[in-house]
N, C-alpha and C positions, 0 to 999 in steps of 0.2 A: 594581211594585216588588219584588214577592217573589223573582221570578227574578233580580232583580239582586242583590239580598241574599244568595240562595243561592250566587252565583258571587263574592262580594265578597271571600272569603279568598284564593282563589287568585291573584287580579289583585294583591292586596296582597302576597301571597307575591313574586311576580315583581318589583313596584315595589320592595320591601326588598331584594330580590337586587341590583337595579340600583342602588339607593343604596350597598350595599356596594361592589360593584365601582368604582362612580365615585369614592367616598370614599378608597377604598384605591389607586385607580389600577391594580388588579389584575384582569383578567377571569378568571383561571384557567383559560383556554382554553374556557369555556362559553359556548354560544350561547343566550341566554335567548330564550324566545318572546315575540314583539313584532309590532306593526304599524307598518311603514316606509312613510312617505308620499312619494310620488315625482310629478313631474311638471314641466312646462315653467313658466318664470318667470312666464307670464300665465295658467296654468291655473285658478288660484282655488284653491290648496291652503291659504292662510292664512284666506280668507274660510269655508271649510269647517271648518277647526279653530275659528274664532272662533265660528260658530255653534253647536258643540258646546258651549261654554263659555257662550255668551251674552254676551259681554264683547268689546271691542277691546282685546287687549293684544300683539298681534305687531307687528313692524316693518312699515313700507310705504314704498314708493318706486320710484324706476327701478332697473333693473338687477338685481344679486343681492343681495336682502334678507336671506334666511336664509344665512348664512355659516359656521355651525357646526351641527352635529347638534343639534335641540332635544328632549330626551327629556320629553315632556309626560304628567304622570300625573295623570288626573283621579278625584277621590274624591268620593262622594256624601256631603254633609253638610248635612243638613236645617236645621241652627241658623244657621250664617253663612257668608260667602262671602269667601274669602281666598286669597292665593299664597304660597308659600314656595320659595326657591332653595336648592340643596343646597350652594352655594359660599358663601353668606352667612347670616346669622342674621337673624331677625325676619319678621314677617308683614307682606304687603303688602295692604293692603284697597284701594288706588287702583291700578287696572290699568293707568292712564296710566303710574305708575311702573315696573308690570312692565315695559311695553314699554321703557322708558328703560334699566332694568336690562340687558335683553337685549342692547341696542344697545352700552351701556358695556362689559358683560362680553365681547362679542364683539371689540370693538375693542383690548380689554386682551390678547386673545390673539393677534389677527391683524393689528392695526394698523388704520389708517383708509384702507388703499389698496384696499379690496374684496377682499382675499385670503380664503382659506378655511383652516378647521383642521377636524382630524378629532376633537379633543377636545370632547366634548358638554356641553351646558348641561341641567342637570336642573331641571325647573320643575313643582312641584306646585300643583294648584288645587282647593281644597275648596269646593264648591257646592251647593246643593239643586237646581239645574238640569241635573246631569251624572249620566251613569251611569259607574260604575267602568270605566275605561278607560285604556290607556296606549298612546301612539301616539310614533314618531319623525318629527319634520318634518326633512326633509333638504333641502339647497339644490337649487333649480331648475335644471334643466338648460338650458345655455346653448351658444350657437354662436360667439360673438364676444367677444373680452376688450375691455373698456372702461377708460378711465382707466389706473391704475396696475395693473390686475390682469396677471397673468403671461400670457404667450401661449398657454401650455398649460392655461388655466385650465378649458377643455372637458374635457380629458383628466383633470384634477384632480378634477373633480366626478364625472365617470364612474366614476372608481376609488373615490372615497368610497361612491358610491351602492352599487357592486358589493360592497364589503365588508360592507355591511347586508343586501342582498337575496339573496346568493348562498346564505347558509344556510337549511337546510330549515325552520328553527324560527321563520322570518320570514314573516308574512302581509304580501303586498304589497298597498298601496292606490294604485292607477295613476290619478291624477287627468287627466283629458282634456277640454278645452272642446269644446262641441258644435258650433261653428262652424269647427271643424278636422277635416279628413279623418281617420277613424279609424286608416286604414292608415298615415298619416304620424305617428302619435302616439309622440313619443320615450319617454313613459312606458311604454306598452304594448310597444313594441320591446324595451326594456329588461327589462321583465319577462317577455316570452316567451323572452328569451336564457337566463335563469337558470330560468324554470319553463315549459318547453316543452310540457306537458300543462295548463297553465292550472288547475292543482290549488289553489294557493295565493294566487291572484291576485283581488282584487275591483276590478271596474272602476267609476270615479266620473266621470260626465258633468255636467260645469258648463255653465252660459252657455246653457241650454236656450232661455231667453227672448230669446236674440240670433240664433237661427236664420233663415235666410231665409223669407219667406213661401211657403207651398206645401211646406216641407220638415219632416221630423220625424225623431226618432230611434228610431222604434218597432221597426225590425229590430235595433238595437243591443240594447234592453231586452228584446226577445224571444230573444236571444242567437242571432240568426242570421247575425250578421257578427263574425267573430273571437270566437268563443264561448269562454266562460271557466265552469269548474265551479261557481263561486261567484256568478256572473253579473255584471249591471250594475246601478247605482242613479243614479237622476237628481237633481241637486239644482239649487236656483236661488238664488244668492247676491245680496247687495246690489251694485247698480252702483257705479262710482265716484261718479256724481252722489248716489247715496243715501248714501254715505259722507261726501261734502263737506257734505251737507245734516243729517248727525249722525242718520240713521236708527238707530232702536237695532235690536238683534238680536230683540226680541219681536215688533216690527212686521214686520221682514223675515221671520220665519218664517211670520207669518200670510200675508203676501204670497206667500210661496212655496206654501201651501197652496191659495191661491186660484187661483193660476197652474195648478196641476196639475187643479184641479176643472173649469177652462175650457180644457182643452188636448187635443190628441189622446191625451193619456196618462191621461184621467179612469178609463178602465178598469182601470188598475194604479195608481190613486193610492195604494192602502195599501202600494205596494211603492217608493214615491217619497218623496223629502222628506229633511231632515236629521235628524229625529228616527228615522225609520227607520233611515237609515244608522247612526246611534249605536247603536241597539238590536242592529243586525246586527254591527257591530264588536265591541259587548260580548259577544255570544253567541259569535261565532267565536273571538275571544281566549281566552275562559273555557274554552271546549270544548278549544281547541287547548293551553293551559297544563295543564288536567288530565290530557291525553294525554302530556304531556312530563314532567310533575313526577317520576315514578318514574326515569326515565333520567337527570334532573338530579340527583336525590339519589344515586343510583349513580355519577354521575361524581364528585360531591363526596366521596364515602367514598373512591373510588380516588385522588383528587387528595391527599387526606389521608394516605394510606398512603405515597404516592411520596414526600411531603415528609418523613415520619418517617424513611424509610428513607435519604433522601439527608442528612439531619441525622446519622443514626447512621452513614453511611460516612465522614462529615467528622469524627467523634469528637466530637460536640456533645452535651453532657449538662445536663440543668436541675438535677441534683443538687447539693447544697452542695459549694463548692470544697474539694478535698482539700489536705493539706498539701504544700507545693511541692516539699519534699525527697522525700516519697513519689511524688508525681506524675513527678518526673523519673526516679525509679528505675524505676516502673512502664513509663514510655515505653521507657526504655533497656533494660529486660529484655525488652519485646516486639520491639525491634529486634536485639537478641542472638538471640533465638529463631529470628527470621526468616532471619538471616545463616546461623546454624547449620543450619537446615532446608534452605536452600538448596544448601548445599554437601554436607551428608552425607544430605539426604533424611530418609525416615521421619516427615516431619510427619502429622498426621492430617488436615490440610486442603490435601491434594496438590493441586498444579496440573495441570490436565488440558488446559491450552491451548498450553502452549510448555515448551520444555526449560529447566531451570534450570541455574546455575552449575556443580554438582558433576557432573551428567551431562556437560556440555560439556568439563570439565576432564578427565574419564575418557576421553572420545572423543580428545582432543587426544594422551594418552599414546600411542595406537596409531596415530593418523593423522598429524596435522600434525607431530609431533616426527619421525617416520620420514621425512618430506618434506623437513624442514629439514636433517637430516643426509644424506640421498640428495644433494640438490642441491649440498651444499657440498663434497663429498669430490672429489679429483681424478679425471680420468678413468683409464681403464686407460692409454691411449696416452701421457699426460702422465707418469705414474706411472713406467712401463717406461724412458721417456727419462731421468728423473731417476736411476733405478736405474744405468742404463749409464754415466752422467756421473759419477756418485759412485765407483763400483768403478774407472773409468779414472783419475780424479783422485787417488784414493787410492793407486793402485800407482805412479804417478808414473813415474818413469824405468825402475822395474824391471819385469821381466818377471811377467806374472800366472801365479801356481800355485794359491794359495788364494785364496778370496772373503774380503776385509778386513771383519772384524766391525764395524769402525766405519761402513762403508757400511749395513749392517743398522740400526744404531743411528741414523744420520742419516734414513734414509729414513723408519724408525718414528716420530722425533721430529717430523719433518716432517707425517706424516699426523696425528700426535695434536695438533698446533698447529691443524690444520683443524677440529677439533670445537669449538674455542672460540666461533667464530660462531654454529653451531646452538644451543649451549648457552645462549648469551644470548637467542637468538630463543625458545627454550623457555620460559625464565624469563619474559620479557617477555609473551609470549602468555598464560600463566596469569596474569600480573599484570594484563593487560587484562580477563581474565574476571572476577577479583576486584574491579576497578573498576565492572564491570556489576553484580555482585552487590551491592556497596555503594550504587550508584545505585538500584537497585529497592528495596532495604531502607529506604532514606531516604524514600520515596515517604510513609510513614507518618508522617514529622515535619515534612511540607510545612507544616503548621498552625503550626509553631513555627520560623520561620527562623533565629533566633539559634542554637538548640539543633542544628538540621540543620547549619548552617555550621560549628559547633563538632566535632559528630561527625565529619563530612566531612574537617575538617582534622587531628584526631587519628588516624583510621584511616588516610587517605592517607599521612600522615607514617609511620606504622606500615608500610605495605606497602611504601613506598620503601625503608625501612631493611631490610625482609626481602628485597627484592629485590636489593640490593647484597650482603648477606650470603650469599644464596644463590649468587649469581654467584661470588662470593669461593670458597665451598666447591667449587664445580664447578671452578674453576681450579686450585685446590690439588690436586684429584683429577688432573687432567691433568699437573700438575707431578709427581706422585708416580708416574703412569704413566711419564713420561720419565726420572725419576731412577733407574729400575731396570728392565731388561728380563728378565723373568722366563721364560727359554729353558727352565726346567725345569717349566714348567707341565704337569700331566698331559694337558692337551688339545692341547700343542703337539707337533707331529711334524716335526722337521727333515727336509728333502729330503736324502736321500743322494746323494753325487757322482754314482754310476752311473747313478742315475734320471735326472737331470738330462742327463748326458751321452747317455744313451740316447735321450732325446727329441731332443737335438740332431743325433746321428748319424742318426736317422730323418729329420729335416727335411732334412739334407746330402743323404743317401742318395736321397730323393725327388727333389731339386733335380738332383743328378748325373744321376739317370736321365733326368729331363726334357731335360736338355742334350745328352747322351749321343744321344738320339733325334734331337736338333737337328742332325745333320751334324756331331757331333765337337765341338762347342764345349767350351771350358773351361769347368770348374765355377765357379759364382758363388754368391753369399749372397743374392741378391735377385732378385725378380722386378719386372716393370713396375709402377710406381705402388704398390709395396709388396705388390702380389697376385701369387701363383702360379697365373696364368691358362694354361689350356691348351686348345686347341680341336682335337680330331682328327675328321677325317672323310675318306671315300673314295667314289669313284663310277667309273662306266664298267664296264669289264669285269671289274674285280677284285671281289672278296667285300668287302662292306661290314664294315669292322672295329668302330671304336666312336666315341662322341662323348663328350666331356669338356670343358667350358668352365667359367670362373670369372669372375664379374665383380660389379660393383656395381649393385644396383636399390634404387628406394624401395618399401616395401611399405606399402600403404594400409590400415589395419584399420578394420572397421566400427564403427558408433556413434561415441563420444566418444574412442576410445582414439588418434586421431591416426594419424601415419605414421612409420616408422623406416627409416633406411638399413641395409640387410644385404649381405652377401656371399653370393651366390648361385651354385650349381652346377648344371649340368644335364648329364645323360647320355640315353642312349636310353630309358632305364627310369625315371628319378627326376629330380625337381626337389627340391634341398634349400636352405636359407638358414640362415646364422648372424647373428644380431643382436648386436652388441657390448654389454656392460655399460654403463650410465649412469656407474657409478662404479667405482674400483679394486677394491672388494670386492664388486661385483655379479657377477653369474652370466650367461654367454651363454644366449642362446635359440637352441636348434637343433631344427630341424624338417625332416623328409624326406617328400614327396609322390610317390606312385607316378604315373608318367605313362599307367597303362593307361586307356583309355577317357577320356582328358582331351584337350581341345583348347584351343588358345591363340588367342582373338579379339583382334586387335590393330588401332589406329588412331592416327592422330596426335593427340597428347594437347592437350586444350584448356586444362588446367591449368597445364601448364609447357612449356618448349620443348624437348619431347621425344617418346617415345611411350608410349602405353598399352598394357598387356596383361593380359587376362582369362583366368585359368585356370579352368575349370569342367569338370565331368564332363558326358560326352555322355547319361547317363541321369538327370541332374538330381539325382543324389544329392549330399550334402555333400561337399566337397573337402578342408576343413580346419576341425577344431575345430567341426562344425555349420554352418560357412558354406558357402554354395552356390558361392561364386565366390571367388577371391584376386586382387585388383588390384595390378599392378606398373606401375612407372613408370620408364623408362631416360632417362638425359639425352641431349642430342644428340650428345654426343661418342661415346657408347655404343651408339647406337640400332642403327647397321648391324651390329654384331657380333652383339647380341642377336637380331635378326631373322634372322641366319644360323643362329645356334645353334636357335631354336624351329623354323626350317625343317627343319635337319639332324635334329631330334628328331622330324619327322613331325606334329607338332601345330599348325602355323601357320595361320591363317586371317585373312587380310586384309578388314577390315569396309568396307562400302560406305561412300563418303563421307569417307574418310581423305584427306588433303592427297597423300601419296605411296603407290604401291603398288610394294613391293619384291618382285623376282622373283629368286630365285637364279640360274635358268638366263639371264635378261635381263641380270641386273646383273653377272655374273661370266663373261667370254669364256672359252671352251672352253680348257683347257689351262693357266689360271692360277688362283691361289689366290683364295679370296674375301676382301674387304677386311677387314682386322683391324687397325684403325688404333691404338686405344688401348692395349687389353689384349694382351699377347702371346700367339701362337697357333702352332700347328703344323698342316701341311696334308701329307698324303699324295699326291703328284702322281700321276695315273694313268698317265701317260707314262713318268716316270724312275722311280716309286716312291720317290723320296727325301723323306726328311722333313727339312723346314727351318723355322727359326724366322722368324717373320714381323717382330718387332721386337726390338730388343736393350735390355736393362736401362739405365736412365738413369744416368749417372754422379753422384756425390755432388755436392752444391752446394759444400761446403766441408770443410776439415779434420775438424771435429767430426761431421759426417755420416759421413765416412771411417771415422773411428776408431769409431764406433757400430756399423758394419756388419762390424767384426772378428770373425771366428768364435769365437776364444776368449773375447773379451769378451761375446758373445751368449749363449754356453753359460753363463757365469757369472751373467749378467743373468737368465736364465730360471730357473735354480735358486733365486738370491737371491729373485726374484719369487716364487716358490712358497713359500718360507720366510716372507717378509713377509706374504703374504696368509694364511698359516696362523696367524700370530701376530697380525695386525691382526683377524681374525674373532673370536679370543678378547676382544680389547680392546674390539672393536665391540660385541660382545654385553654385555659388562661396563658400557661407558658408557651404552648405550640402556636398560639395566636400572637404573643408579643414578640417572640426571638425574631420572626421575618422582619416585623417593624422596627425593632432595635437595630437590626443588621441595615435596613434600608436607610434609616436615619443616621445612624452613627458612623456607617462604613461606606455604603454605596453612595449615598447622597453627599455625604461629608466630602468624599474624594471627588465627585464631580464638581464640586462647589470650589474647591480647591484649584483644579484643573482649569476650571472657567475663569476664575476671579484672580488668582494668585500665582499661579505658574510663570506668566510671562514677567512679573514683577521680580520672581526669585531668579530667573534666568539670567535677566539683564542687571541684577544688582551688582554693582561693582565693576560693570563693564561700561564705562562711560566713553571710552575712546573708540575711534572707528577700527583701530588695530585689534582691539579685544572682541569687537563685534565680527570682524572679518575672520578671526580665528574660529568664531562658532561656524562660520559658514564655509570652512576649509574643507574641500571634497576628499573623501577617501581615495588612495592610490587603486583600489579595486574599481571605483565608479570613474574615476580619470581614465584608466585603461579601456573600461567598456566603452566609454565615449569617444575615445581616440581610435578604437577599432572600427567603431561604427561611422565615425567621419571619414576615415580612410575609406570605408566601403562606399560611404556616400560620394567621396570624391572620385573614386574609380568609376562608379556608376554614372556621374556627370559627365566625366570624360568620355566614356562609352556613348552616352546619348548624344554627345556633341559630334562624334564620328557618323552617326546616323543623320544628323541634321545637315551634314556636308553632302549627302547623296542627293543628287538631282532627280 
C-alpha cells in the first residue's frame, strides 16, 4: 500500500481538476491524463470495472447499456465504503441505488430511446478494496441500431470514443474477449488508429475460460501477436450464470486466481488477474500524471493570462464603479482623442497595420480630386464647337470683324459650371472618409450601445451639416468666378490678333499647297474626315521623292495604361503621333520615333476587326520610352492605306499566320495608284508624272457644319480658344487649390472642433439625473455575455490553479 499512498496525491489532483471542469462545464481546452476504457458491447468492460470495486454497481442488460461517459474515480478509504455523484448531493452506501441513479441520470439527459450523450457522469467510490485510480467508461462499440436508436448510432459512438482516445494524455484500455479473433477486435483497431506505435495502449483479454479446448492466448500475452509497448493482461470475469446466482466479487476473484493456477498461463500467473490489472493501471496513471503535471500547470497559467488580456481589451475592471458623469467624460475624451489622432496623426500608439483617415484624405487631394475634375470637363472637340457657335450666334446678321467679348464670357461661364459636379464629388468623398473614421473610433464604445448610438447620431448630424455648408462655400466661389472675369490677371496673356491670324494663314497655306499639287484644285478649308491626310510615293524609272501619310491608329500602351486613339504621321525617316487631351485644359501628347533600324511586323488583329502592327528595332534596343516595341491597331477601313504606307516606308513585314498577305506589287496593277479609300491621298504616276487627289473632302451635312467651316469664323475661334485656355488654366489652378482648403476648413476641421468642444455637452444635455447617465452606460447583452463567459473561465482557471497549490 505504500506505493499507492505515494501516488495518491497526483491522482487526487487530476480527480479534483476533473470535478472542477465538470461542475463548471468548462474544460479550458486542457486534456487531463486519464484512462479511457473501450470495447465491444459484450467484451466484459463492466465486469472488469466492478471487479476493481468489488461491488455490482453498473447497469446491465441487452444492447447499449453505457450511454454516457462514466468518469469513475476510485479512492482508497480504509474506514468505510460508499459512493458520491457530482450531480447530486449525499452518500450512497447501497450500490444497487448507485446503479439506479446512473440509469436515471442517463435517461434524464438522453431520454429512454437508447440514445447517447457526450455529457459525462462523475462517480466517486471510496473503498478499502480499491487503489487510487480514475477511469472513463465509454459506450460499447455497436454495429446495428436497435429500437428507437438513430441510424447513425455506430458513427456517433465512434466519434465520442475518438474525442477521448485521440489525445496523447489518454491511456487506452482496450478490452477484447479471448473467444474473438484478436485481429478483428474493434477496440484494438480503434486504438491502433490513434496510437499507431502502441505506446499508450494496454490490452485486456477477457473470457479466457470460454476459449475452445486445446486453444490458448499465450502468443498474445507474450506480445507476439499485435504487440503493444505496455503489453496484455488477462482477466476472468463472472459468467452470466454467476451473476444470476449472485456470486459475489470476492468469490469471483478467488475463482479467477484458481483458474490461472490451473491453466496454460500458470507460468505468468503473477502478471494475470484483476488485482494485477488494477495495480498496473494505478502505476501507469500515476506515472503518466506526474510527467504531465508541469505542462498542465503551464497551460493553466497561460489560459489565466489570456483571460485577463481579453477582459482588459473589453474594458472590464473589478475596481469600484466611478461616478457616471466622470465615466462618460472619460469615455468621450478617449473617443475624441482617437478621432483627432486618426485625422491629424502624431499619436504615440501609431497604427502599423493600415492607413488611417488623415493619410487617406491627404492622398485624395492629389489623386481622386484630380480624377474627378479631369473626367467632368468637356473635351477639346466639344469646347471648340461651342466657341464657334457662340461667336457665330453673337455676330448674328453682322459680318465678323472683332471677336465678341460675350463669347469669351459665355464659354468661360459654361466651363466654370462644369466644376460643380466634381466639387460635390470631392466633398462627398472626404465625408465618406470621415464616416469611416467615426465608425472605427466608435468601436471603443461597443460596450455601451446607447452611448454609441447617441455619439453616432450627433456626430453624423454635424458631418451632414458641414457637408452642406462646404458645398455652399464652393458654389459661392464658382458664382464669384462667374461674376467677374479678371482679364487683367498678371498671369493672363491675351492672344494678339496677328498671332492667331498667322496660325490660320499657315494652316491655309499648307492646305492650298496640298490642293495646288493636286492638279490645280481650288482651295478648301477641310480635309477628309477632318484630317489633312497626304500620301506621296513614286516608283519606276524616276527618282523616289518622298512619303508623307497621316491617319488614325489606336496605340496600345504596356501595363495598365490601356490604349488611346492617335493621329499618326509616317515619312521615310520618322513615325510620329499626336494624342488629343482628354479635357479642354489638357495637353496634347506628341512623340516622334526615328525609323532607322526599325521594322514593322504586321498581322491580322485578333482583338479587333482590323490589323495589328508591331514597331521594334532590329537591334532589340528600346524604341519608345524604355519599351522594346510599340503596338498599333488600324480599323478595317484604314488597313489598306496603312499597309501601303508602311510598305512605302520600307519597314513592313507580313507575319506568318495572318489572314491576308497584302503585297503592293500584287495588290496594285502597274500604272494605277494604290487604293486610298478613306483618307485622302496623292500619288505621282510614273507614266504621266501628274499628282492627283484620290478622294475629295466630304460636303457638310447641314447649315451649322457649313458655317463652322467658314475661314473667318475658324480664325476667330482659334484665337478665342487660346484666350479661354489661358484664362481657364489660371482659374483651374485656383479651383483645384481652393477645394481642399475649403474642405479642410468647413468639413474636416469643423467636425473635429465639434467633437472636441461640443459633443460632450450635447450628449449630457437633458441628462441631469444619475439614472439618465446610468442609462448611457448600460452594457449591451452581447458584451455582458462575453464578460460572463470570460469570468466563468477565469473562475474555473482559478479553481484549477488552487488544486495545484494544494500539492505538496
